N, C-alpha and C positions, 0 to 999 in steps of 0.2 A: 553375205551375212545370214543366209538362210540354210538351215540344216536340210530341209526338203522343200520342194515346191510342188503343190498339188493344183491341178487344173481340172475343172469340170469339162467332160468330153464335148458337150454340145457348144462350148464357146472356144474350143482350142484354136479354131481357124479364124477367130475374130482378129482383125488387124490390131485392135487395142491390146488383146492378149499377146499376140505375136510380138508386138513392140516391147512389151514388158519382158517377155522371155528372152529377147535378144540381148538384154543387158546382163544376163547371167549365164555362165557356162555350166549349166546344170540341166540334166534331162528331167522334165516334169513327170510327175506321177499322175496318170489320168484316173479320175473318179467320176461317178455319176452325179453326186451332189455333195457339196462341202460338209453339210451337217450330218452326213453319215459317219464322218470321222472326227471332224472338228468338235471338241468339247464333249465327246462321248465318254472319255475317261478323264478323270481329274488330273490336271497337270498344274502343279503349284505355280503361282504367279512369278516367283523368283527364278524359276527355270528359264525365264526369258534371258537371263544373263549368260547362259551357256548354250541354250538350244531353242531356236525360234524357227518355226515353219511358216511358210507363206501359202495361202490359199487364194486362187483366183476363181471368182464365182459370179453367178447371176443372182442378184437379190430378188427373192420371191416374197410374196405376202405384202404386208404394208410397207410401202417405200417411203412415205412421208407421214410423220406423226405430229399430233398436237403437242406443243411444248407445255411444260408444267406452268402453273401460275407464277407470275413475277420472274419469268425466264428472261424477258427483255423489257424494253421501255414500254410503259403502259399506254393504252389508247388504241393499239392496233393489234390484229391477230398475229400470233407467233406459232410457227411450226419448225420442225427440224427434219432434215432428210438424211438418209443412212447411206453413206458412200463406202464405209469400211467398218470393221470390227477390230478393236484393240489398237495399241499404240507402241511405237518403238521406244518411247521415253519411259522413265520409271519414277514417276512422282509418288512420294510416299502416301499421299492422301487419295490417290486415284481410286475412284469407286469401281473401276473395271475389275480390280483384284478380288472383289467379292460379288461381282455381277456375272461374269462368265466362268466357265470351268477350265479355261485355258487362256494363256496369254498369246497364243499363236495369232498371226495377223490374217485377216480376210480382206481382200480388196474386191469390191464389187465393180463390175464393168458395164452394167446396163444403165448408163446415165441417161440415155434418151428416154427410157421408160420412167425413170425418176422425174425427169422434167415434164413428161406428159402428165404425171400425177400432180406436180406443182401447178401446171397450167389449169387443171380442173379445179384445184383448190382456189387459185387466184380468181377464176370465173365465178366461184361460189361466194365471193366477197366483192360484188360490183362497186366500183367507186372508192374502194379502200386500198391503202397500201397493205401488203401482206409480207411478213418477215419469214424467211426460210434460213435456218441456221445450219451450218455444217460444223461438226466437231463434237457432237454429243457422245459418240462411241469410238472416236479416233481423232487424232489431230488432223486438222483440215489441210495443212500445208506440208507436214513433215515428209511425206512421200510423194508430193505432187510432181516432182521431177521424174518419177516412175510412171505415174498414173495418167498424167496429161489431161485431166478433166476440167481444170480451172478455166480454160478457154471456152469450153462448152457452156459452163454456167455463166460466164461473163456474157456470152452471146444471148443467153436466155434473158439476162437483165437488160441488155440493150433492146431486145425485142419486146420486153414487158416492163415498162417503166414503173408500174405499181409494185412489182416484185422487188423486195429488199433482201439481198443475200448477204449474210454475214459468215465469214470464214474465221472460226475461232482457232487460235493456234498458240503454241509456245515455240514454234520454229522461227528460224531466221532465214528460211529458204523461201525467198520472195521472187526468185527469178521468173517464175511462171506469171507473176503479176506485172513485173516491170516492163514487159513488152506489150502490154495491153493498154488501150486507151482508157483514161479515167472515166468512170461512170459514178454518178452520185449515189446509186443504189447497189453498188458492189463494193463491200467494205471488208477489210481485213482487221480483225481485232486480236490484240495480243494480251495474254495473261501475264501479269507482272507481279513480282514480289521484290522487296529489298534484296540487293545482291547477296548479302550474307545468309539470308533466309533461303533464297533460291539454291545456293550452293549446298545447303544442308538437306533440303527436302525435294527439290526438283532435279532428281538424278538423271544424268544422261541428256539433259536439255541444254540448248545454248544459254549462256549466262544472260543476266538481265541487261548488261551493257550491250551485248550482241543483239538482243531483241530490239533495243532502242535504236541501234544502227539500222536495223531492218526497217523500222518505222520511218527513219529519216530518208531512206531510199524511196519509200513510197511517197513521202511528203514532197520530195523533189519532183516526182512525176505527177503530182496532183491527184494521187490515188487516195481515196478516203480511208482513214484508219481510226481505230478506237482502242480502248484499253479496258482490261478487267483486273481489278485488284480483288481476286477471288480464286482460291479461298484465302482469306486473311486468317493467320494462325497467331494466337496470342503468344507474345514473348516479351521479355524485359526490354524496354526501350522501343516498343512498337511505334509509338507516335513519332519519335525522333527519326526512326529509320524510314518511315513512310514520308515524312517531311523531306528527308534527304533525297529519296527517290523522286518526289515531285519537283524538288529543286533542280535535280539533274535533267528531268524532262523539260523544265522551264528553260534551262540554259541551252538546251538543244532546240528550243522554240517549238517543241512538240505539243505543248498544252494549248497553244493558240488555235491549232487546226484539228484538235482532238474532236472526233465526231460525237463521242459520248464516253463516259466512264462509269463502269458498274462496280459496286462494292458488295462483297458477300463474305460472310464468316464461315469457316470450315464447318461442315455437317456431314453426317454419315447415317446410312441405314445400320441396323444392328449387325447384319452379316458383314458389311464392309468394315465396320469398326473392329470386329473380331479379327478379320484378316490383317488389318493395319497393326493391331497389337501383336499378332503373331509374326508378321514380316519385319516390323520395325519397332522392336520393344524399347529402343533407346531414343526414339524420335522426339523432336521438339513438340510434336503434336500432343503428346501425352502429359504435358506440363500443367494442363488445366483440366478441371472436372467437366464431364459431359453429362447432360440430363436429357430425357426425352422431351422434344419440343412440340410446337403446335401442330406439326405435320408428321409426328411420330418418328422423326429423325433425331439422332443424337446431336445435340448442340451445346454450346456454352450456356450457362445460366443467363437469363435475359438482361440483368443489369450489366454484365460484362459485355455481352453482344452489343447493347446499346452504346456503351462507352467506346467500344472499338469503332463502330460505324460512325458515330458522331465525331470522334476524334479525327478519323481519316477524312471524313467528308469536310470537316472544318479546315483541315490542312490543305485539301485540294482547292477549296474556294479561296483560301488565303494565297495559294500559289497562282491563282488566276483562272481556274476552271469555273465556267459559269454554272451556277447552281442547277439550272434546268437541263444541263447536260449530264447530271449525275443521277443514277437510279440505283436502288437496292435490289440485288439479285437473290431470288429465292428466300426472301424475308417476309414476315407477316406485316 
C-alpha cells in the first residue's frame, strides 16, 4: 500500500523496525530525520487515495502532551501520547487534513521513551489516576498489526494500576487485544455513527456494524471498551438514527458493559473547515451553519448543539446507559 518507505538511519537496525520492514517487499529509503522530508512541501490531503508514503521514525521533543479541556471524563488529569502521525482512513471531518502539510503516515518506534515520560507524569500526580489517550494524531489500532506496540502499553498498565490508557479507534482490528489479559485500566474506545452516516462521511473505515462486532469480541474476553458518538453531525432524522444505533448496541448487550460514552458535536478550526469545504464540497457536514464558538472553533449555533446533545443523551439513557457514564467531549 506504500508508494515509498522512508526509515531514519539510526533506527534501521532496531528489531521493531526490521519486523515492520519484513512485511513489505520494498527497499527502504534511508534518511537522517523524517521531518527533513515529511511535510516540507504541501501534499494535498486527497492524494492519500493514490499515493501514500510510510515513514519510520523516532519521536523527538514532547512525547506526551496535556489533553485539551473536556477531552475525557472530568475529575482526573488527562494526557495523550504520540505514537504516529496521520491515518489510513479518510473521514471527511478529520482535522488532520488542515493540521499537517501531508497525509503521509509516520510511525514512531521509540515506545519505551514514551512510556518513560508517562511514568514521570504519573509520579507527578501521586495518589491519582492519570489518563493517557492514544489516537489524537492517528488511529490507535488501525495499523497495530504492523507496529506491535499494544502489548507494551498493556504491560505498562499492568505495572502501573493508576495509569488509565485509552485506545481511541474506528478500526475493527482488535487482534492485538484479544490475546491479552483483561485489565480494568486498559480500554479500547470506538468512535461510532449511525450506519448511513458512517457510509457517507467515514470513508475507508470499517462499517458501524463491523465496529460493533469488534466490541463484542472484546466483551467476550472481558476487555473494557467504551464508545464515542463524536463528532455528531446534524442531519434529518438524527434522533431516530441514534436511537436505532443505541437499540442495536442494546440488542448486542453492549450497553450493559460500556465503560463510558462520550458525546461531541462536530467542530473545526478555521483552517480545517476551509480544507473540508475544498475536499468535500457536497458533504453532509455543510448542511448546517457554523459560527465561531466559545473556544474560537467553528461550531453549530448553541441552541442546535444543545438540542443534539440533549436528544442523543436522552436516547442513550432511555436505552439503558447510566447517566454517570455519559460525558460531553470538548463542550463548554
